[in-house]
PAPAFI-875993 format. One record per residue (C-alpha): x, y, z; residue in one letter. Coordinates in nm, 3 decimals. Example, Ala and Ser with C-alpha at 12.3 -4.5 7.8 and 13.67 -1.06 7.14 Angstrom:
+---------+---------+---------+---+
|       X |       Y |       Z | r |
+---------+---------+---------+---+
|   1.230 |  -0.450 |   0.780 | a |
|   1.367 |  -0.106 |   0.714 | s |
+---------+---------+---------+---+
//
This chain:
+---------+---------+---------+---+
|       X |       Y |       Z | r |
+---------+---------+---------+---+
|  -3.124 |  -1.324 |  -1.080 | m |
|  -2.910 |  -1.094 |  -0.830 | n |
|  -2.808 |  -0.779 |  -0.995 | p |
|  -2.444 |  -0.717 |  -1.112 | p |
|  -2.209 |  -0.643 |  -0.806 | a |
|  -2.120 |  -0.354 |  -1.001 | s |
|  -2.462 |  -0.167 |  -0.942 | d |
|  -2.339 |  -0.045 |  -0.611 | v |
|  -2.186 |   0.210 |  -0.806 | a |
|  -2.378 |   0.211 |  -1.162 | f |
|  -2.735 |   0.351 |  -1.062 | s |
|  -2.970 |   0.428 |  -1.323 | p |
|  -2.844 |   0.791 |  -1.357 | a |
|  -2.472 |   0.671 |  -1.392 | v |
|  -2.599 |   0.394 |  -1.665 | k |
|  -2.749 |   0.713 |  -1.862 | a |
|  -2.452 |   0.892 |  -1.839 | v |
|  -2.254 |   0.617 |  -1.993 | q |
|  -2.532 |   0.555 |  -2.249 | e |
|  -2.530 |   0.894 |  -2.345 | r |
|  -2.148 |   0.893 |  -2.389 | r |
|  -2.079 |   0.591 |  -2.550 | g |
|  -1.933 |   0.346 |  -2.242 | s |
|  -2.240 |   0.174 |  -2.158 | r |
|  -2.194 |  -0.131 |  -2.373 | a |
|  -1.860 |  -0.212 |  -2.266 | s |
|  -1.997 |  -0.199 |  -1.928 | f |
|  -2.294 |  -0.395 |  -2.015 | a |
|  -2.049 |  -0.688 |  -2.110 | r |
|  -1.863 |  -0.668 |  -1.767 | l |
|  -2.245 |  -0.675 |  -1.607 | e |
|  -2.324 |  -0.993 |  -1.786 | a |
|  -2.020 |  -1.175 |  -1.658 | q |
|  -2.173 |  -1.058 |  -1.281 | g |
|  -1.996 |  -0.717 |  -1.294 | g |
|  -1.709 |  -0.630 |  -1.024 | w |
|  -1.595 |  -0.879 |  -0.789 | r |
|  -1.755 |  -0.909 |  -0.446 | s |
|  -1.505 |  -1.121 |  -0.261 | q |
|  -1.158 |  -1.074 |  -0.112 | i |
|  -0.933 |  -1.245 |  -0.323 | t |
|  -0.601 |  -1.325 |  -0.261 | p |
|  -0.415 |  -1.059 |  -0.520 | e |
|  -0.623 |  -0.782 |  -0.301 | l |
|  -0.527 |  -0.938 |   0.026 | a |
|  -0.188 |  -0.931 |  -0.059 | a |
|  -0.223 |  -0.588 |  -0.161 | f |
|  -0.416 |  -0.462 |   0.149 | l |
|  -0.134 |  -0.631 |   0.342 | a |
|   0.136 |  -0.371 |   0.228 | e |
|  -0.111 |  -0.082 |   0.262 | t |
|   0.001 |   0.221 |   0.470 | r |
|  -0.244 |   0.439 |   0.385 | s |
|  -0.620 |   0.524 |   0.270 | f |
|  -0.913 |   0.700 |   0.236 | y |
|  -1.252 |   0.596 |   0.416 | f |
|  -1.572 |   0.814 |   0.277 | a |
|  -1.906 |   0.825 |   0.471 | s |
|  -2.183 |   1.028 |   0.440 | a |
|  -2.472 |   1.139 |   0.672 | s |
|  -2.871 |   1.017 |   0.630 | a |
|  -2.882 |   1.373 |   0.438 | e |
|  -2.614 |   1.248 |   0.174 | g |
|  -2.350 |   1.489 |   0.289 | q |
|  -2.003 |   1.318 |   0.185 | p |
|  -1.717 |   1.311 |   0.415 | y |
|  -1.369 |   1.166 |   0.331 | l |
|  -1.112 |   1.051 |   0.609 | q |
|  -0.752 |   0.991 |   0.594 | h |
|  -0.631 |   0.649 |   0.763 | r |
|  -0.285 |   0.555 |   0.823 | g |
|  -0.042 |   0.291 |   1.001 | g |
|   0.216 |   0.038 |   0.964 | p |
|   0.173 |  -0.214 |   0.693 | p |
|  -0.124 |  -0.414 |   0.709 | g |
|  -0.332 |  -0.234 |   0.919 | f |
|  -0.622 |  -0.302 |   0.734 | l |
|  -0.700 |  -0.653 |   0.826 | r |
|  -0.872 |  -0.900 |   0.606 | v |
|  -1.072 |  -1.102 |   0.859 | l |
|  -1.281 |  -1.328 |   0.580 | d |
|  -1.337 |  -1.325 |   0.226 | q |
|  -1.608 |  -1.015 |   0.243 | s |
|  -1.486 |  -0.841 |   0.592 | t |
|  -1.222 |  -0.595 |   0.680 | l |
|  -1.143 |  -0.448 |   0.988 | g |
|  -0.939 |  -0.175 |   1.153 | l |
|  -0.849 |  -0.041 |   1.494 | a |
|  -0.949 |   0.338 |   1.502 | d |
|  -0.728 |   0.539 |   1.691 | y |
|  -0.836 |   0.851 |   1.873 | a |
|  -0.773 |   1.155 |   1.649 | g |
|  -0.923 |   1.513 |   1.663 | n |
|  -1.246 |   1.429 |   1.818 | r |
|  -1.490 |   1.530 |   1.594 | q |
|  -1.610 |   1.180 |   1.495 | y |
|  -1.774 |   1.267 |   1.177 | i |
|  -1.705 |   0.912 |   1.041 | t |
|  -1.819 |   0.760 |   1.369 | t |
|  -2.148 |   0.963 |   1.362 | g |
|  -2.211 |   0.917 |   1.000 | n |
|  -2.225 |   0.532 |   1.002 | l |
|  -2.412 |   0.513 |   1.345 | a |
|  -2.718 |   0.677 |   1.086 | e |
|  -2.614 |   0.544 |   0.738 | n |
|  -2.361 |   0.222 |   0.714 | p |
|  -2.250 |   0.258 |   0.355 | r |
|  -1.898 |   0.333 |   0.289 | a |
|  -1.644 |   0.345 |   0.066 | l |
|  -1.230 |   0.234 |   0.114 | i |
|  -1.010 |   0.421 |  -0.136 | f |
|  -0.677 |   0.249 |  -0.139 | v |
|  -0.402 |   0.445 |  -0.332 | m |
|  -0.038 |   0.266 |  -0.391 | d |
|   0.153 |   0.575 |  -0.525 | y |
|   0.479 |   0.409 |  -0.568 | a |
|   0.327 |   0.087 |  -0.800 | a |
|   0.070 |   0.363 |  -0.927 | r |
|  -0.207 |   0.150 |  -0.854 | r |
|  -0.570 |   0.249 |  -0.692 | r |
|  -0.839 |  -0.024 |  -0.573 | v |
|  -1.192 |   0.118 |  -0.486 | k |
|  -1.385 |  -0.096 |  -0.240 | l |
|  -1.757 |  -0.035 |  -0.180 | w |
|  -1.944 |  -0.161 |   0.104 | g |
|  -2.105 |  -0.105 |   0.446 | t |
|  -1.923 |  -0.036 |   0.791 | a |
|  -2.018 |  -0.011 |   1.145 | r |
|  -1.831 |   0.072 |   1.483 | v |
|  -1.732 |  -0.167 |   1.742 | v |
|  -1.699 |  -0.028 |   2.091 | e |
|  -1.605 |  -0.183 |   2.428 | d |
|  -1.478 |  -0.508 |   2.259 | d |
|  -1.122 |  -0.545 |   2.400 | a |
|  -1.063 |  -0.867 |   2.234 | p |
|  -1.128 |  -0.738 |   1.883 | l |
|  -0.930 |  -0.458 |   1.932 | l |
|  -0.640 |  -0.626 |   2.017 | a |
|  -0.672 |  -0.859 |   1.732 | r |
|  -0.674 |  -0.572 |   1.517 | l |
|  -0.410 |  -0.341 |   1.678 | w |
|  -0.096 |  -0.285 |   1.482 | p |
|   0.169 |  -0.443 |   1.754 | e |
|   0.376 |  -0.156 |   1.869 | g |
|   0.219 |   0.132 |   1.678 | y |
|   0.234 |   0.453 |   1.871 | p |
|  -0.099 |   0.560 |   1.906 | a |
|  -0.417 |   0.546 |   2.138 | r |
|  -0.681 |   0.285 |   2.043 | p |
|  -1.014 |   0.367 |   2.057 | q |
|  -1.266 |   0.136 |   1.871 | q |
|  -1.265 |  -0.112 |   1.605 | v |
|  -1.435 |  -0.026 |   1.232 | i |
|  -1.552 |  -0.350 |   1.041 | l |
|  -1.628 |  -0.285 |   0.654 | f |
|  -1.855 |  -0.580 |   0.497 | e |
|  -1.773 |  -0.575 |   0.108 | l |
|  -1.986 |  -0.547 |  -0.149 | a |
|  -1.782 |  -0.474 |  -0.466 | a |
|  -1.434 |  -0.350 |  -0.567 | w |
|  -1.251 |  -0.259 |  -0.851 | d |
|  -0.903 |  -0.162 |  -0.957 | g |
|  -0.827 |   0.136 |  -1.206 | n |
|  -0.540 |   0.197 |  -1.448 | c |
|  -0.236 |   0.365 |  -1.361 | a |
|  -0.329 |   0.669 |  -1.562 | q |
|  -0.266 |   1.007 |  -1.406 | h |
|  -0.143 |   0.894 |  -1.095 | i |
|   0.198 |   1.023 |  -1.002 | p |
|   0.483 |   0.788 |  -0.878 | q |
|   0.551 |   0.888 |  -0.533 | l |
|   0.771 |   0.693 |  -0.271 | f |
|   0.760 |   0.664 |   0.102 | a |
|   1.043 |   0.851 |   0.273 | a |
|   1.142 |   0.561 |   0.465 | e |
|   1.147 |   0.326 |   0.179 | d |
|   1.355 |   0.628 |   0.006 | v |
|   1.586 |   0.631 |   0.314 | g |
|   1.634 |   0.241 |   0.365 | r |
|   1.735 |   0.260 |  -0.024 | t |
|   1.999 |   0.547 |   0.016 | i |
|   2.147 |   0.387 |   0.305 | l |
|   2.202 |   0.057 |   0.113 | q |
|   2.381 |   0.262 |  -0.190 | f |
|   2.589 |   0.430 |   0.071 | q |
|   2.676 |   0.120 |   0.219 | a |
|   2.786 |  -0.027 |  -0.118 | r |
|   2.987 |   0.305 |  -0.240 | i |
|   3.206 |   0.247 |   0.144 | r |
|   3.264 |  -0.102 |   0.006 | e |
|   3.387 |   0.003 |  -0.322 | l |
|   3.569 |   0.289 |  -0.191 | e |
|   3.738 |   0.047 |   0.007 | a |
|   3.831 |  -0.170 |  -0.245 | q |
|   3.993 |   0.100 |  -0.460 | v |
|   4.199 |   0.211 |  -0.145 | a |
|   4.289 |  -0.152 |  -0.161 | s |
|   4.389 |  -0.170 |  -0.505 | l |
|   4.561 |   0.221 |  -0.523 | t |
|   4.782 |   0.085 |  -0.196 | h |
|   4.923 |  -0.223 |  -0.367 | s |
|   4.978 |  -0.060 |  -0.699 | a |
|   5.203 |   0.234 |  -0.529 | a |
|   5.395 |  -0.034 |  -0.340 | e |
|   5.726 |  -0.154 |  -0.518 | p |
|   5.759 |  -0.485 |  -0.676 | a |
|   5.939 |  -0.757 |  -0.499 | a |
|   6.262 |  -0.842 |  -0.678 | p |
|   6.279 |  -1.168 |  -0.871 | t |
|   6.486 |  -1.447 |  -0.794 | p |
|   6.704 |  -1.388 |  -1.144 | a |
|   6.756 |  -1.021 |  -1.056 | a |
|   6.847 |  -1.092 |  -0.714 | t |
|   7.125 |  -1.352 |  -0.828 | n |
|   7.247 |  -1.119 |  -1.114 | a |
|   7.302 |  -0.847 |  -0.837 | a |
|   7.497 |  -1.044 |  -0.554 | t |
|   7.701 |  -1.275 |  -0.848 | s |
|   8.061 |  -1.128 |  -0.899 | p |
|   8.106 |  -0.958 |  -1.247 | a |
|   8.303 |  -1.155 |  -1.512 | k |
|   8.669 |  -0.999 |  -1.630 | t |
+---------+---------+---------+---+
//
């Protein structure tokens, strides 16, 4: 029987701590059902299609961890199939720590944080760098994005899990807030124009009624 997918994170040392602190039973029930999911579901694919930022963790052969931020337009982290993600890697500060780590240790983790929805998703797997593959780079490149392409990173999923919203501050992207403000400003201008029109109409003298006009023009009776 294959080990549960969650064993990618729940090592024997982790399970020992869970046992000591009283959470092992609940995770054992999860493991009995197969553990975490190991394929990209439609729900996860939809979530990743809106992703504009995530953190990519790697480690050297000696185990020294490194965490790198990756950002781009929505959907720059692409779903290639049920177990593979890909992204075009842009030229940056030329340290190449992630590239060097993956050359000797393919284990990696992607941590996606959606602050607006207060949701986080963790994806464990292995990753590799692909150089000099122009068709693949073109396939993964976010159209119109102003960056210099360099290489491709492919990520093979082993397991993924989503956490609750506890302790996640709710933050919104500046461009999203800007669009909302513009919508409110346009609505305010529309309402101001309606108020001005109504005020102008109320200030105009009322047109005389036919009865009033006849009374004013008829000769007085003696």
